C-alpha positions as CSV (number, residue, x, y, z in Angstrom):
1,M,148.1,93.9,114.9
2,F,147.3,95.6,112.8
3,G,145.7,95.8,109.0
4,G,145.8,92.0,110.6
5,T,143.5,91.0,107.3
6,G,146.4,93.3,104.7
7,D,148.3,91.9,103.0
8,L,151.9,92.9,105.3
9,A,150.1,90.4,107.3
10,L,148.5,87.8,105.5
11,R,152.4,87.5,103.6
12,K,154.9,88.1,105.4
13,L,154.1,88.6,109.7
14,L,151.4,85.9,110.0
15,P,153.6,83.2,108.0
16,G,156.4,84.3,110.4
17,L,154.6,83.9,113.2
18,C,154.3,80.7,112.4
19,Y,157.4,80.1,111.9
20,R,158.2,81.8,115.7
21,D,155.1,78.8,116.8
22,H,156.5,75.6,115.2
23,Y,160.2,76.8,116.6
24,R,158.2,77.1,120.5
25,Q,158.9,80.8,120.6
26,L,155.5,81.6,121.3
27,A,154.0,81.2,124.8
28,A,151.7,78.5,125.6
29,D,149.0,81.0,126.5
30,S,149.8,83.6,123.7
31,R,146.7,84.8,121.6
32,I,147.2,86.7,118.1
33,I,144.7,88.9,117.5
34,G,143.8,90.9,113.7
35,V,142.5,94.1,114.4
36,S,141.6,96.0,110.7
37,C,138.8,97.3,109.3
38,S,137.1,94.5,107.3
39,Q,134.2,92.8,108.9
40,I,135.1,89.6,109.5
41,D,134.0,86.3,112.0
42,R,136.6,84.1,113.7
43,D,135.6,80.6,111.2
44,G,136.6,83.7,108.1
45,Y,139.8,85.6,109.6
46,V,141.3,81.7,110.2
47,R,140.2,80.2,106.6
48,E,141.6,83.4,105.3
49,V,145.3,82.9,107.4
50,E,145.7,79.5,106.6
51,G,145.0,79.7,103.0
52,S,147.7,82.5,103.2
53,L,149.8,80.3,105.2
54,R,149.3,77.8,102.4
55,R,150.4,80.1,100.2
56,Y,153.3,82.0,101.2
57,L,154.9,79.2,103.3
58,P,157.0,75.6,101.1
59,A,155.4,73.2,102.3
60,H,158.2,71.4,104.0
61,D,157.9,73.4,107.0
62,L,154.1,73.3,107.6
63,D,153.2,70.4,109.1
64,E,149.4,69.7,110.2
65,A,150.1,69.7,114.0
66,T,151.9,73.3,113.7
67,L,149.6,74.6,111.6
68,A,146.8,73.7,114.0
69,Q,148.2,75.3,116.6
70,F,148.5,78.4,115.4
71,L,145.6,78.7,114.1
72,G,143.4,78.6,117.4
73,R,145.7,81.0,118.5
74,L,144.0,84.1,115.7
75,G,140.9,86.6,117.2
76,P,140.5,89.0,114.7
77,C,139.0,92.9,116.0
78,H,136.7,94.8,113.8
79,A,137.4,98.5,113.9
80,R,134.1,99.1,113.5
81,R,133.4,101.4,116.0
82,H,137.2,103.1,116.4
83,G,137.1,105.5,113.4
84,A,137.4,102.7,110.9
85,R,135.5,105.0,108.4
86,R,137.8,107.8,109.5
87,L,140.9,105.9,108.9
88,A,140.2,104.8,105.4
89,R,139.0,108.2,104.4
90,A,142.6,109.6,105.8
91,R,143.6,107.1,103.2
92,R,142.2,107.8,100.5
93,E,143.1,110.8,100.8
94,G,146.9,110.3,101.6
95,R,147.4,111.5,105.0
96,R,149.6,110.3,107.5
97,R,148.9,110.6,110.6
98,A,145.1,109.8,110.5
99,V,145.2,108.0,113.9
100,R,146.7,110.6,117.0
101,G,148.7,109.0,119.9
102,G,145.4,109.0,122.0
103,R,143.0,107.4,120.0
104,L,145.3,104.9,119.2
105,T,145.9,103.8,122.5
106,R,142.3,104.1,123.0
107,L,142.1,101.9,120.1
108,V,144.3,99.7,122.1
109,R,142.2,99.1,124.6
110,E,139.4,99.6,123.8
111,A,140.1,96.0,120.8
112,F,141.0,93.6,124.2
113,E,138.5,95.1,126.4
114,S,136.6,93.4,123.3
115,L,137.7,90.3,123.2
116,R,138.0,90.1,126.9
117,L,141.2,89.1,127.2
118,R,143.8,91.2,130.1
119,R,147.1,92.6,129.5
């Protein structure tokens, strides 16, 4: 997931995926990789996501077993090697197409390889 530490991911996407996990709609071996420009380790990312889930999901929908299972699926990937500065500069300048298709494909491939995941 691109923008894994961003507002959209923390408010909407990750809580939605947590609901999917609660209803057993994710495969047992699924992983959720949050790609972002933020340099954050796994423990920090898990704490941030947990805080967000507790903030945006009703307490009666968030049981501890589901939370633990979901948090176990998470992993961050820092995009520093992949042109993060260029992306940030493009965002500041208001350019819409900061990454062309080839670069985006390479970013995804390198993110998966850096986490030793096989497609």
